[in-house]
DRENVEX-113933 format. One record per atom (N, C-alpha, C): z negated, x, y; atom name; residue in one letter; chain. Coordinates in nm, 2 decimals, decimal comma, padded with zeros to 4 digits. Example, Ala and Ser with C-alpha at 12.3 -4.5 7.8 and 13.67 -1.06 7.14 Angstrom:
2
<pz->-00,78; px->01,32; py->-00,57; atom->N; type->A; mol->A> $
<pz->-00,78; px->01,23; py->-00,45; atom->CA; type->A; mol->A> $
<pz->-00,78; px->01,32; py->-00,33; atom->C; type->A; mol->A> $
<pz->-00,71; px->01,28; py->-00,22; atom->N; type->S; mol->A> $
<pz->-00,71; px->01,37; py->-00,11; atom->CA; type->S; mol->A> $
<pz->-00,79; px->01,29; py->00,00; atom->C; type->S; mol->A> $
! end
This chain:
129
<pz->-08,58; px->07,28; py->11,01; atom->N; type->X; mol->A> $
<pz->-08,59; px->07,33; py->11,14; atom->CA; type->X; mol->A> $
<pz->-08,71; px->07,44; py->11,10; atom->C; type->X; mol->A> $
<pz->-08,68; px->07,61; py->11,23; atom->N; type->X; mol->A> $
<pz->-08,73; px->07,72; py->11,11; atom->CA; type->X; mol->A> $
<pz->-08,81; px->07,71; py->11,32; atom->C; type->X; mol->A> $
<pz->-08,97; px->07,73; py->11,25; atom->N; type->X; mol->A> $
<pz->-09,09; px->07,80; py->11,29; atom->CA; type->X; mol->A> $
<pz->-09,19; px->07,91; py->11,27; atom->C; type->X; mol->A> $
<pz->-09,21; px->07,93; py->11,44; atom->N; type->X; mol->A> $
<pz->-09,30; px->07,98; py->11,41; atom->CA; type->X; mol->A> $
<pz->-09,42; px->07,96; py->11,51; atom->C; type->X; mol->A> $
<pz->-09,51; px->08,11; py->11,45; atom->N; type->X; mol->A> $
<pz->-09,64; px->08,06; py->11,57; atom->CA; type->X; mol->A> $
<pz->-09,71; px->08,15; py->11,58; atom->C; type->X; mol->A> $
<pz->-09,88; px->08,15; py->11,67; atom->N; type->X; mol->A> $
<pz->-09,98; px->08,29; py->11,65; atom->CA; type->X; mol->A> $
<pz->-10,03; px->08,31; py->11,59; atom->C; type->X; mol->A> $
<pz->-09,98; px->08,23; py->11,45; atom->N; type->X; mol->A> $
<pz->-10,03; px->08,27; py->11,32; atom->CA; type->X; mol->A> $
<pz->-09,99; px->08,32; py->11,23; atom->C; type->X; mol->A> $
<pz->-09,90; px->08,42; py->11,29; atom->N; type->X; mol->A> $
<pz->-09,83; px->08,48; py->11,22; atom->CA; type->X; mol->A> $
<pz->-09,72; px->08,46; py->11,10; atom->C; type->X; mol->A> $
<pz->-09,72; px->08,27; py->11,11; atom->N; type->X; mol->A> $
<pz->-09,64; px->08,26; py->10,97; atom->CA; type->X; mol->A> $
<pz->-09,53; px->08,14; py->11,04; atom->C; type->X; mol->A> $
<pz->-09,40; px->08,12; py->11,00; atom->N; type->X; mol->A> $
<pz->-09,33; px->08,04; py->10,94; atom->CA; type->X; mol->A> $
<pz->-09,29; px->07,96; py->10,88; atom->C; type->X; mol->A> $
<pz->-09,25; px->07,87; py->10,97; atom->N; type->X; mol->A> $
<pz->-09,18; px->07,73; py->10,81; atom->CA; type->X; mol->A> $
<pz->-09,10; px->07,73; py->10,89; atom->C; type->X; mol->A> $
<pz->-09,06; px->07,66; py->10,76; atom->N; type->X; mol->A> $
<pz->-08,92; px->07,60; py->10,75; atom->CA; type->X; mol->A> $
<pz->-08,91; px->07,41; py->10,75; atom->C; type->X; mol->A> $
<pz->-08,89; px->07,38; py->10,75; atom->N; type->X; mol->A> $
<pz->-08,93; px->07,20; py->10,76; atom->CA; type->X; mol->A> $
<pz->-08,76; px->07,10; py->10,70; atom->C; type->X; mol->A> $
<pz->-08,80; px->07,06; py->10,67; atom->N; type->X; mol->A> $
<pz->-08,71; px->06,97; py->10,68; atom->CA; type->X; mol->A> $
<pz->-08,73; px->06,84; py->10,68; atom->C; type->X; mol->A> $
<pz->-08,59; px->06,78; py->10,79; atom->N; type->X; mol->A> $
<pz->-08,73; px->06,71; py->10,90; atom->CA; type->X; mol->A> $
<pz->-08,69; px->06,53; py->10,85; atom->C; type->X; mol->A> $
<pz->-08,63; px->06,60; py->10,71; atom->N; type->X; mol->A> $
<pz->-08,63; px->06,41; py->10,63; atom->CA; type->X; mol->A> $
<pz->-08,76; px->06,38; py->10,59; atom->C; type->X; mol->A> $
<pz->-08,83; px->06,45; py->10,60; atom->N; type->X; mol->A> $
<pz->-08,99; px->06,50; py->10,48; atom->CA; type->X; mol->A> $
<pz->-09,01; px->06,57; py->10,57; atom->C; type->X; mol->A> $
<pz->-09,09; px->06,54; py->10,70; atom->N; type->X; mol->A> $
<pz->-09,18; px->06,63; py->10,72; atom->CA; type->X; mol->A> $
<pz->-09,30; px->06,63; py->10,72; atom->C; type->X; mol->A> $
<pz->-09,34; px->06,56; py->10,59; atom->N; type->X; mol->A> $
<pz->-09,52; px->06,56; py->10,60; atom->CA; type->X; mol->A> $
<pz->-09,59; px->06,74; py->10,58; atom->C; type->X; mol->A> $
<pz->-09,44; px->06,84; py->10,48; atom->N; type->X; mol->A> $
<pz->-09,50; px->06,93; py->10,48; atom->CA; type->X; mol->A> $
<pz->-09,40; px->07,08; py->10,52; atom->C; type->X; mol->A> $
<pz->-09,43; px->07,17; py->10,57; atom->N; type->X; mol->A> $
<pz->-09,31; px->07,29; py->10,55; atom->CA; type->X; mol->A> $
<pz->-09,25; px->07,30; py->10,38; atom->C; type->X; mol->A> $
<pz->-09,14; px->07,30; py->10,38; atom->N; type->X; mol->A> $
<pz->-09,04; px->07,36; py->10,26; atom->CA; type->X; mol->A> $
<pz->-09,06; px->07,46; py->10,16; atom->C; type->X; mol->A> $
<pz->-09,11; px->07,62; py->10,35; atom->N; type->X; mol->A> $
<pz->-09,16; px->07,77; py->10,31; atom->CA; type->X; mol->A> $
<pz->-09,26; px->07,75; py->10,37; atom->C; type->X; mol->A> $
<pz->-09,38; px->07,80; py->10,35; atom->N; type->X; mol->A> $
<pz->-09,51; px->07,85; py->10,46; atom->CA; type->X; mol->A> $
<pz->-09,52; px->08,05; py->10,43; atom->C; type->X; mol->A> $
<pz->-09,47; px->08,13; py->10,57; atom->N; type->X; mol->A> $
<pz->-09,44; px->08,22; py->10,42; atom->CA; type->X; mol->A> $
<pz->-09,49; px->08,28; py->10,55; atom->C; type->X; mol->A> $
<pz->-09,62; px->08,45; py->10,57; atom->N; type->X; mol->A> $
<pz->-09,63; px->08,46; py->10,68; atom->CA; type->X; mol->A> $
<pz->-09,54; px->08,63; py->10,72; atom->C; type->X; mol->A> $
<pz->-09,49; px->08,65; py->10,81; atom->N; type->X; mol->A> $
<pz->-09,45; px->08,73; py->10,83; atom->CA; type->X; mol->A> $
<pz->-09,52; px->08,78; py->10,93; atom->C; type->X; mol->A> $
<pz->-09,57; px->08,92; py->10,88; atom->N; type->X; mol->A> $
<pz->-09,64; px->09,03; py->11,01; atom->CA; type->X; mol->A> $
<pz->-09,59; px->09,06; py->11,07; atom->C; type->X; mol->A> $
<pz->-09,66; px->09,07; py->11,15; atom->N; type->X; mol->A> $
<pz->-09,65; px->09,04; py->11,34; atom->CA; type->X; mol->A> $
<pz->-09,73; px->09,17; py->11,41; atom->C; type->X; mol->A> $
<pz->-09,82; px->09,21; py->11,36; atom->N; type->X; mol->A> $
<pz->-09,89; px->09,35; py->11,37; atom->CA; type->X; mol->A> $
<pz->-09,99; px->09,29; py->11,50; atom->C; type->X; mol->A> $
<pz->-10,06; px->09,13; py->11,46; atom->N; type->X; mol->A> $
<pz->-10,12; px->09,12; py->11,61; atom->CA; type->X; mol->A> $
<pz->-10,03; px->08,98; py->11,71; atom->C; type->X; mol->A> $
<pz->-10,08; px->08,86; py->11,74; atom->N; type->X; mol->A> $
<pz->-10,02; px->08,76; py->11,83; atom->CA; type->X; mol->A> $
<pz->-09,87; px->08,74; py->11,83; atom->C; type->X; mol->A> $
<pz->-09,91; px->08,71; py->11,72; atom->N; type->X; mol->A> $
<pz->-09,81; px->08,62; py->11,59; atom->CA; type->X; mol->A> $
<pz->-09,59; px->08,60; py->11,69; atom->C; type->X; mol->A> $
<pz->-09,51; px->08,50; py->11,72; atom->N; type->X; mol->A> $
<pz->-09,43; px->08,52; py->11,74; atom->CA; type->X; mol->A> $
<pz->-09,41; px->08,44; py->11,88; atom->C; type->X; mol->A> $
<pz->-09,37; px->08,51; py->11,97; atom->N; type->X; mol->A> $
<pz->-09,33; px->08,40; py->12,13; atom->CA; type->X; mol->A> $
<pz->-09,23; px->08,35; py->12,14; atom->C; type->X; mol->A> $
<pz->-09,07; px->08,40; py->12,04; atom->N; type->X; mol->A> $
<pz->-08,97; px->08,35; py->12,15; atom->CA; type->X; mol->A> $
<pz->-08,88; px->08,33; py->11,92; atom->C; type->X; mol->A> $
<pz->-08,79; px->08,29; py->11,95; atom->N; type->X; mol->A> $
<pz->-08,77; px->08,33; py->11,82; atom->CA; type->X; mol->A> $
<pz->-08,58; px->08,25; py->11,84; atom->C; type->X; mol->A> $
<pz->-08,50; px->08,32; py->11,73; atom->N; type->X; mol->A> $
<pz->-08,30; px->08,23; py->11,74; atom->CA; type->X; mol->A> $
<pz->-08,30; px->08,26; py->11,58; atom->C; type->X; mol->A> $
<pz->-08,24; px->08,10; py->11,59; atom->N; type->X; mol->A> $
<pz->-08,18; px->08,19; py->11,52; atom->CA; type->X; mol->A> $
<pz->-08,00; px->08,11; py->11,47; atom->C; type->X; mol->A> $
<pz->-07,99; px->08,15; py->11,40; atom->N; type->X; mol->A> $
<pz->-07,77; px->08,21; py->11,42; atom->CA; type->X; mol->A> $
<pz->-07,80; px->08,09; py->11,31; atom->C; type->X; mol->A> $
<pz->-07,62; px->07,98; py->11,33; atom->N; type->X; mol->A> $
<pz->-07,50; px->07,91; py->11,31; atom->CA; type->X; mol->A> $
<pz->-07,42; px->07,97; py->11,32; atom->C; type->X; mol->A> $
<pz->-07,31; px->07,90; py->11,23; atom->N; type->X; mol->A> $
<pz->-07,34; px->07,76; py->11,15; atom->CA; type->X; mol->A> $
<pz->-07,42; px->07,83; py->11,00; atom->C; type->X; mol->A> $
<pz->-07,46; px->07,95; py->10,95; atom->N; type->X; mol->A> $
<pz->-07,51; px->07,96; py->10,80; atom->CA; type->X; mol->A> $
<pz->-07,64; px->07,96; py->10,83; atom->C; type->X; mol->A> $
<pz->-07,74; px->07,98; py->10,90; atom->N; type->X; mol->A> $
<pz->-07,87; px->07,96; py->10,89; atom->CA; type->X; mol->A> $
<pz->-07,94; px->08,11; py->10,84; atom->C; type->X; mol->A> $
<pz->-07,88; px->08,23; py->10,77; atom->N; type->X; mol->A> $
<pz->-07,89; px->08,32; py->10,72; atom->CA; type->X; mol->A> $
<pz->-07,97; px->08,43; py->10,77; atom->C; type->X; mol->A> $
<pz->-08,00; px->08,43; py->10,92; atom->N; type->X; mol->A> $
<pz->-08,09; px->08,53; py->11,00; atom->CA; type->X; mol->A> $
<pz->-08,11; px->08,43; py->11,13; atom->C; type->X; mol->A> $
<pz->-08,25; px->08,52; py->11,12; atom->N; type->X; mol->A> $
<pz->-08,31; px->08,54; py->11,29; atom->CA; type->X; mol->A> $
<pz->-08,38; px->08,65; py->11,36; atom->C; type->X; mol->A> $
<pz->-08,35; px->08,55; py->11,42; atom->N; type->X; mol->A> $
<pz->-08,42; px->08,76; py->11,56; atom->CA; type->X; mol->A> $
<pz->-08,57; px->08,61; py->11,62; atom->C; type->X; mol->A> $
<pz->-08,68; px->08,79; py->11,63; atom->N; type->X; mol->A> $
<pz->-08,83; px->08,76; py->11,65; atom->CA; type->X; mol->A> $
<pz->-08,77; px->08,86; py->11,77; atom->C; type->X; mol->A> $
<pz->-08,89; px->08,77; py->11,90; atom->N; type->X; mol->A> $
<pz->-09,00; px->08,86; py->12,02; atom->CA; type->X; mol->A> $
<pz->-09,12; px->08,84; py->11,98; atom->C; type->X; mol->A> $
<pz->-09,17; px->08,96; py->11,85; atom->N; type->X; mol->A> $
<pz->-09,29; px->08,94; py->11,81; atom->CA; type->X; mol->A> $
<pz->-09,37; px->09,02; py->11,90; atom->C; type->X; mol->A> $
<pz->-09,41; px->08,95; py->12,03; atom->N; type->X; mol->A> $
<pz->-09,48; px->09,02; py->12,06; atom->CA; type->X; mol->A> $
<pz->-09,56; px->09,20; py->12,07; atom->C; type->X; mol->A> $
<pz->-09,63; px->09,22; py->11,98; atom->N; type->X; mol->A> $
<pz->-09,71; px->09,33; py->11,98; atom->CA; type->X; mol->A> $
<pz->-09,63; px->09,43; py->11,88; atom->C; type->X; mol->A> $
<pz->-09,60; px->09,31; py->11,83; atom->N; type->X; mol->A> $
<pz->-09,53; px->09,41; py->11,71; atom->CA; type->X; mol->A> $
<pz->-09,32; px->09,45; py->11,75; atom->C; type->X; mol->A> $
<pz->-09,27; px->09,38; py->11,90; atom->N; type->X; mol->A> $
<pz->-09,20; px->09,44; py->11,89; atom->CA; type->X; mol->A> $
<pz->-09,05; px->09,29; py->11,92; atom->C; type->X; mol->A> $
<pz->-08,91; px->09,35; py->11,87; atom->N; type->X; mol->A> $
<pz->-08,83; px->09,25; py->11,81; atom->CA; type->X; mol->A> $
<pz->-08,83; px->09,27; py->11,64; atom->C; type->X; mol->A> $
<pz->-08,79; px->09,19; py->11,58; atom->N; type->X; mol->A> $
<pz->-08,72; px->09,15; py->11,47; atom->CA; type->X; mol->A> $
<pz->-08,63; px->09,14; py->11,46; atom->C; type->X; mol->A> $
<pz->-08,51; px->09,14; py->11,32; atom->N; type->X; mol->A> $
<pz->-08,44; px->09,02; py->11,25; atom->CA; type->X; mol->A> $
<pz->-08,52; px->08,99; py->11,17; atom->C; type->X; mol->A> $
<pz->-08,43; px->08,92; py->11,09; atom->N; type->X; mol->A> $
<pz->-08,47; px->08,87; py->10,94; atom->CA; type->X; mol->A> $
<pz->-08,36; px->08,81; py->10,90; atom->C; type->X; mol->A> $
<pz->-08,37; px->08,77; py->10,77; atom->N; type->X; mol->A> $
<pz->-08,25; px->08,67; py->10,68; atom->CA; type->X; mol->A> $
<pz->-08,29; px->08,68; py->10,58; atom->C; type->X; mol->A> $
<pz->-08,22; px->08,55; py->10,54; atom->N; type->X; mol->A> $
<pz->-08,27; px->08,52; py->10,37; atom->CA; type->X; mol->A> $
<pz->-08,11; px->08,54; py->10,31; atom->C; type->X; mol->A> $
<pz->-08,10; px->08,53; py->10,19; atom->N; type->X; mol->A> $
<pz->-07,92; px->08,48; py->10,12; atom->CA; type->X; mol->A> $
<pz->-07,96; px->08,34; py->10,08; atom->C; type->X; mol->A> $
<pz->-07,88; px->08,33; py->10,07; atom->N; type->X; mol->A> $
<pz->-07,85; px->08,16; py->10,12; atom->CA; type->X; mol->A> $
<pz->-07,89; px->08,12; py->10,00; atom->C; type->X; mol->A> $
<pz->-07,86; px->08,22; py->09,85; atom->N; type->X; mol->A> $
<pz->-07,98; px->08,14; py->09,72; atom->CA; type->X; mol->A> $
<pz->-08,09; px->08,12; py->09,75; atom->C; type->X; mol->A> $
<pz->-08,13; px->08,19; py->09,80; atom->N; type->X; mol->A> $
<pz->-08,33; px->08,15; py->09,84; atom->CA; type->X; mol->A> $
<pz->-08,34; px->08,04; py->09,95; atom->C; type->X; mol->A> $
<pz->-08,18; px->07,97; py->09,99; atom->N; type->X; mol->A> $
<pz->-08,27; px->07,84; py->10,09; atom->CA; type->X; mol->A> $
<pz->-08,27; px->07,69; py->09,98; atom->C; type->X; mol->A> $
<pz->-08,19; px->07,75; py->09,85; atom->N; type->X; mol->A> $
<pz->-08,15; px->07,72; py->09,75; atom->CA; type->X; mol->A> $
<pz->-08,33; px->07,64; py->09,68; atom->C; type->X; mol->A> $
<pz->-08,35; px->07,46; py->09,71; atom->N; type->X; mol->A> $
<pz->-08,54; px->07,41; py->09,74; atom->CA; type->X; mol->A> $
<pz->-08,46; px->07,38; py->09,58; atom->C; type->X; mol->A> $
<pz->-08,36; px->07,33; py->09,52; atom->N; type->X; mol->A> $
<pz->-08,37; px->07,24; py->09,38; atom->CA; type->X; mol->A> $
<pz->-08,51; px->07,31; py->09,30; atom->C; type->X; mol->A> $
<pz->-08,45; px->07,44; py->09,30; atom->N; type->X; mol->A> $
<pz->-08,56; px->07,51; py->09,20; atom->CA; type->X; mol->A> $
<pz->-08,70; px->07,47; py->09,23; atom->C; type->X; mol->A> $
<pz->-08,76; px->07,49; py->09,26; atom->N; type->X; mol->A> $
<pz->-08,89; px->07,50; py->09,28; atom->CA; type->X; mol->A> $
<pz->-08,91; px->07,68; py->09,38; atom->C; type->X; mol->A> $
<pz->-08,87; px->07,69; py->09,37; atom->N; type->X; mol->A> $
<pz->-08,79; px->07,86; py->09,49; atom->CA; type->X; mol->A> $
<pz->-08,86; px->07,86; py->09,60; atom->C; type->X; mol->A> $
<pz->-08,95; px->07,93; py->09,63; atom->N; type->X; mol->A> $
<pz->-08,99; px->07,97; py->09,76; atom->CA; type->X; mol->A> $
<pz->-08,88; px->08,09; py->09,84; atom->C; type->X; mol->A> $
<pz->-08,88; px->08,10; py->09,94; atom->N; type->X; mol->A> $
<pz->-08,78; px->08,18; py->10,02; atom->CA; type->X; mol->A> $
<pz->-08,85; px->08,28; py->10,09; atom->C; type->X; mol->A> $
<pz->-08,85; px->08,41; py->10,08; atom->N; type->X; mol->A> $
<pz->-08,87; px->08,52; py->10,13; atom->CA; type->X; mol->A> $
<pz->-08,80; px->08,67; py->10,21; atom->C; type->X; mol->A> $
<pz->-08,87; px->08,60; py->10,28; atom->N; type->X; mol->A> $
<pz->-08,74; px->08,63; py->10,45; atom->CA; type->X; mol->A> $
<pz->-08,76; px->08,79; py->10,40; atom->C; type->X; mol->A> $
<pz->-08,66; px->08,85; py->10,44; atom->N; type->X; mol->A> $
<pz->-08,66; px->09,03; py->10,52; atom->CA; type->X; mol->A> $
<pz->-08,64; px->09,02; py->10,66; atom->C; type->X; mol->A> $
<pz->-08,76; px->09,12; py->10,69; atom->N; type->X; mol->A> $
<pz->-08,78; px->09,14; py->10,82; atom->CA; type->X; mol->A> $
<pz->-08,69; px->09,27; py->10,87; atom->C; type->X; mol->A> $
<pz->-08,65; px->09,33; py->11,00; atom->N; type->X; mol->A> $
<pz->-08,63; px->09,41; py->11,00; atom->CA; type->X; mol->A> $
<pz->-08,72; px->09,47; py->11,17; atom->C; type->X; mol->A> $
<pz->-08,79; px->09,56; py->11,19; atom->N; type->X; mol->A> $
<pz->-08,82; px->09,49; py->11,29; atom->CA; type->X; mol->A> $
<pz->-08,79; px->09,63; py->11,43; atom->C; type->X; mol->A> $
<pz->-08,82; px->09,66; py->11,53; atom->N; type->X; mol->A> $
<pz->-08,79; px->09,80; py->11,61; atom->CA; type->X; mol->A> $
<pz->-08,77; px->09,75; py->11,73; atom->C; type->X; mol->A> $
<pz->-08,82; px->09,82; py->11,80; atom->N; type->X; mol->A> $
<pz->-08,87; px->09,86; py->11,95; atom->CA; type->X; mol->A> $
<pz->-08,86; px->09,93; py->12,10; atom->C; type->X; mol->A> $
<pz->-08,81; px->09,84; py->12,22; atom->N; type->X; mol->A> $
<pz->-08,78; px->10,00; py->12,27; atom->CA; type->X; mol->A> $
<pz->-08,87; px->09,99; py->12,39; atom->C; type->X; mol->A> $
<pz->-08,96; px->09,88; py->12,34; atom->N; type->X; mol->A> $
<pz->-09,04; px->09,95; py->12,48; atom->CA; type->X; mol->A> $
<pz->-09,12; px->09,96; py->12,43; atom->C; type->X; mol->A> $
<pz->-09,30; px->10,01; py->12,51; atom->N; type->X; mol->A> $
<pz->-09,38; px->09,94; py->12,41; atom->CA; type->X; mol->A> $
<pz->-09,52; px->09,88; py->12,51; atom->C; type->X; mol->A> $
<pz->-09,45; px->09,76; py->12,62; atom->N; type->X; mol->A> $
<pz->-09,44; px->09,66; py->12,60; atom->CA; type->X; mol->A> $
<pz->-09,41; px->09,48; py->12,58; atom->C; type->X; mol->A> $
<pz->-09,49; px->09,43; py->12,56; atom->N; type->X; mol->A> $
<pz->-09,48; px->09,28; py->12,55; atom->CA; type->X; mol->A> $
<pz->-09,42; px->09,24; py->12,51; atom->C; type->X; mol->A> $
<pz->-09,31; px->09,25; py->12,37; atom->N; type->X; mol->A> $
<pz->-09,19; px->09,14; py->12,36; atom->CA; type->X; mol->A> $
<pz->-09,21; px->09,00; py->12,42; atom->C; type->X; mol->A> $
<pz->-09,09; px->08,94; py->12,56; atom->N; type->X; mol->A> $
<pz->-09,08; px->08,79; py->12,56; atom->CA; type->X; mol->A> $
<pz->-09,00; px->08,76; py->12,53; atom->C; type->X; mol->A> $
<pz->-08,88; px->08,80; py->12,55; atom->N; type->X; mol->A> $
<pz->-08,80; px->08,69; py->12,46; atom->CA; type->X; mol->A> $
<pz->-08,60; px->08,74; py->12,39; atom->C; type->X; mol->A> $
<pz->-08,58; px->08,69; py->12,31; atom->N; type->X; mol->A> $
<pz->-08,49; px->08,70; py->12,28; atom->CA; type->X; mol->A> $
<pz->-08,34; px->08,67; py->12,30; atom->C; type->X; mol->A> $
<pz->-08,26; px->08,74; py->12,26; atom->N; type->X; mol->A> $
<pz->-08,15; px->08,61; py->12,17; atom->CA; type->X; mol->A> $
<pz->-08,02; px->08,67; py->12,16; atom->C; type->X; mol->A> $
<pz->-07,93; px->08,66; py->12,10; atom->N; type->X; mol->A> $
<pz->-07,80; px->08,72; py->12,05; atom->CA; type->X; mol->A> $
<pz->-07,65; px->08,61; py->12,05; atom->C; type->X; mol->A> $
<pz->-07,53; px->08,69; py->12,04; atom->N; type->X; mol->A> $
<pz->-07,40; px->08,66; py->12,05; atom->CA; type->X; mol->A> $
<pz->-07,35; px->08,69; py->11,92; atom->C; type->X; mol->A> $
<pz->-07,31; px->08,60; py->11,81; atom->N; type->X; mol->A> $
<pz->-07,32; px->08,64; py->11,67; atom->CA; type->X; mol->A> $
<pz->-07,14; px->08,66; py->11,67; atom->C; type->X; mol->A> $
<pz->-07,15; px->08,82; py->11,68; atom->N; type->X; mol->A> $
<pz->-07,00; px->08,91; py->11,65; atom->CA; type->X; mol->A> $
<pz->-06,90; px->08,87; py->11,54; atom->C; type->X; mol->A> $
<pz->-06,91; px->08,89; py->11,45; atom->N; type->X; mol->A> $
<pz->-06,89; px->08,82; py->11,28; atom->CA; type->X; mol->A> $
<pz->-07,00; px->08,85; py->11,18; atom->C; type->X; mol->A> $
<pz->-06,94; px->08,76; py->11,03; atom->N; type->X; mol->A> $
<pz->-07,10; px->08,67; py->10,99; atom->CA; type->X; mol->A> $
<pz->-06,97; px->08,69; py->10,86; atom->C; type->X; mol->A> $
<pz->-06,97; px->08,74; py->10,72; atom->N; type->X; mol->A> $
<pz->-06,91; px->08,78; py->10,60; atom->CA; type->X; mol->A> $
<pz->-06,97; px->08,76; py->10,52; atom->C; type->X; mol->A> $
<pz->-06,91; px->08,65; py->10,43; atom->N; type->X; mol->A> $
<pz->-06,99; px->08,71; py->10,28; atom->CA; type->X; mol->A> $
<pz->-06,82; px->08,79; py->10,18; atom->C; type->X; mol->A> $
<pz->-06,92; px->08,81; py->10,03; atom->N; type->X; mol->A> $
<pz->-06,88; px->08,91; py->10,00; atom->CA; type->X; mol->A> $
<pz->-06,85; px->09,03; py->10,03; atom->C; type->X; mol->A> $
<pz->-06,75; px->09,13; py->09,92; atom->N; type->X; mol->A> $
<pz->-06,80; px->09,30; py->10,00; atom->CA; type->X; mol->A> $
<pz->-06,68; px->09,32; py->10,02; atom->C; type->X; mol->A> $
<pz->-06,67; px->09,37; py->10,13; atom->N; type->X; mol->A> $
<pz->-06,53; px->09,42; py->10,26; atom->CA; type->X; mol->A> $
<pz->-06,64; px->09,54; py->10,29; atom->C; type->X; mol->A> $
<pz->-06,54; px->09,67; py->10,38; atom->N; type->X; mol->A> $
<pz->-06,61; px->09,78; py->10,47; atom->CA; type->X; mol->A> $
<pz->-06,66; px->09,72; py->10,59; atom->C; type->X; mol->A> $
<pz->-06,63; px->09,60; py->10,62; atom->N; type->X; mol->A> $
<pz->-06,70; px->09,53; py->10,72; atom->CA; type->X; mol->A> $
<pz->-06,86; px->09,50; py->10,72; atom->C; type->X; mol->A> $
<pz->-06,93; px->09,48; py->10,89; atom->N; type->X; mol->A> $
<pz->-07,03; px->09,46; py->10,87; atom->CA; type->X; mol->A> $
<pz->-07,05; px->09,33; py->10,80; atom->C; type->X; mol->A> $
<pz->-07,14; px->09,34; py->10,70; atom->N; type->X; mol->A> $
<pz->-07,23; px->09,14; py->10,67; atom->CA; type->X; mol->A> $
<pz->-07,23; px->09,11; py->10,84; atom->C; type->X; mol->A> $
<pz->-07,36; px->09,10; py->10,87; atom->N; type->X; mol->A> $
<pz->-07,32; px->09,06; py->10,97; atom->CA; type->X; mol->A> $
<pz->-07,33; px->09,12; py->11,12; atom->C; type->X; mol->A> $
<pz->-07,25; px->09,07; py->11,22; atom->N; type->X; mol->A> $
<pz->-07,29; px->09,18; py->11,34; atom->CA; type->X; mol->A> $
<pz->-07,36; px->09,05; py->11,46; atom->C; type->X; mol->A> $
<pz->-07,42; px->09,15; py->11,58; atom->N; type->X; mol->A> $
<pz->-07,43; px->09,06; py->11,66; atom->CA; type->X; mol->A> $
<pz->-07,48; px->09,17; py->11,76; atom->C; type->X; mol->A> $
<pz->-07,47; px->09,05; py->11,89; atom->N; type->X; mol->A> $
<pz->-07,47; px->09,15; py->12,05; atom->CA; type->X; mol->A> $
<pz->-07,62; px->09,07; py->12,06; atom->C; type->X; mol->A> $
<pz->-07,71; px->09,17; py->12,07; atom->N; type->X; mol->A> $
<pz->-07,88; px->09,12; py->12,12; atom->CA; type->X; mol->A> $
<pz->-07,89; px->09,19; py->12,26; atom->C; type->X; mol->A> $
<pz->-08,00; px->09,07; py->12,34; atom->N; type->X; mol->A> $
<pz->-08,05; px->09,06; py->12,43; atom->CA; type->X; mol->A> $
<pz->-08,20; px->09,09; py->12,41; atom->C; type->X; mol->A> $
<pz->-08,28; px->09,14; py->12,50; atom->N; type->X; mol->A> $
<pz->-08,39; px->09,13; py->12,40; atom->CA; type->X; mol->A> $
<pz->-08,47; px->09,13; py->12,59; atom->C; type->X; mol->A> $
<pz->-08,63; px->09,12; py->12,62; atom->N; type->X; mol->A> $
<pz->-08,68; px->09,13; py->12,72; atom->CA; type->X; mol->A> $
<pz->-08,83; px->09,16; py->12,66; atom->C; type->X; mol->A> $
<pz->-08,88; px->09,23; py->12,78; atom->N; type->X; mol->A> $
<pz->-09,07; px->09,26; py->12,75; atom->CA; type->X; mol->A> $
<pz->-09,10; px->09,18; py->12,87; atom->C; type->X; mol->A> $
<pz->-09,24; px->09,17; py->12,89; atom->N; type->X; mol->A> $
<pz->-09,31; px->09,08; py->12,97; atom->CA; type->X; mol->A> $
<pz->-09,33; px->09,13; py->13,07; atom->C; type->X; mol->A> $
<pz->-09,42; px->09,25; py->13,03; atom->N; type->X; mol->A> $
<pz->-09,51; px->09,29; py->13,20; atom->CA; type->X; mol->A> $
<pz->-09,44; px->09,35; py->13,25; atom->C; type->X; mol->A> $
<pz->-09,33; px->09,46; py->13,22; atom->N; type->X; mol->A> $
<pz->-09,26; px->09,56; py->13,35; atom->CA; type->X; mol->A> $
<pz->-09,03; px->09,51; py->13,31; atom->C; type->X; mol->A> $
<pz->-09,05; px->09,38; py->13,29; atom->N; type->X; mol->A> $
<pz->-08,97; px->09,31; py->13,29; atom->CA; type->X; mol->A> $
<pz->-08,77; px->09,36; py->13,24; atom->C; type->X; mol->A> $
<pz->-08,81; px->09,47; py->13,17; atom->N; type->X; mol->A> $
<pz->-08,72; px->09,51; py->13,07; atom->CA; type->X; mol->A> $
<pz->-08,59; px->09,43; py->13,01; atom->C; type->X; mol->A> $
<pz->-08,47; px->09,44; py->13,07; atom->N; type->X; mol->A> $
<pz->-08,41; px->09,39; py->12,97; atom->CA; type->X; mol->A> $
<pz->-08,28; px->09,45; py->12,84; atom->C; type->X; mol->A> $
<pz->-08,30; px->09,47; py->12,74; atom->N; type->X; mol->A> $
<pz->-08,27; px->09,56; py->12,67; atom->CA; type->X; mol->A> $
<pz->-08,09; px->09,45; py->12,59; atom->C; type->X; mol->A> $
<pz->-07,95; px->09,54; py->12,63; atom->N; type->X; mol->A> $
<pz->-07,90; px->09,51; py->12,52; atom->CA; type->X; mol->A> $
<pz->-07,83; px->09,61; py->12,39; atom->C; type->X; mol->A> $
<pz->-07,84; px->09,52; py->12,24; atom->N; type->X; mol->A> $
<pz->-07,73; px->09,65; py->12,19; atom->CA; type->X; mol->A> $
<pz->-07,69; px->09,58; py->12,05; atom->C; type->X; mol->A> $
<pz->-07,63; px->09,63; py->11,99; atom->N; type->X; mol->A> $
<pz->-07,54; px->09,51; py->11,90; atom->CA; type->X; mol->A> $
<pz->-07,60; px->09,55; py->11,73; atom->C; type->X; mol->A> $
<pz->-07,65; px->09,48; py->11,67; atom->N; type->X; mol->A> $
<pz->-07,72; px->09,51; py->11,58; atom->CA; type->X; mol->A> $
<pz->-07,63; px->09,45; py->11,41; atom->C; type->X; mol->A> $
<pz->-07,62; px->09,56; py->11,29; atom->N; type->X; mol->A> $
<pz->-07,52; px->09,50; py->11,22; atom->CA; type->X; mol->A> $
<pz->-07,60; px->09,53; py->11,06; atom->C; type->X; mol->A> $
<pz->-07,57; px->09,54; py->10,99; atom->N; type->X; mol->A> $
<pz->-07,64; px->09,45; py->10,90; atom->CA; type->X; mol->A> $
<pz->-07,48; px->09,54; py->10,76; atom->C; type->X; mol->A> $
! end
């Protein structure tokens, strides 16, 4: 389970051992923390954030970083974008394609919907990696 909070920390939990998170990583969101997040399926290598004052963000892990059999800490890559100066409130996406290996096509492609809080602004975009 992936959890973000107002303390700007990402926590990844294994529910079979809920005493402490597998990962506790600071994700700088320029104050306010994360209001909403969405983790993609089935590979769960990307996550989308509504990071309040920082805008919206897409983060990613390499699958090898999520192998905890060798006491490794996963450090996500996070890329921010901002469509409006208002508070980033909601975010969701539809995964268009997800590929591994080398090819000329984008490795990850998603249709992203975001909304701000005070002005009720909704934005649609395509995210490619």
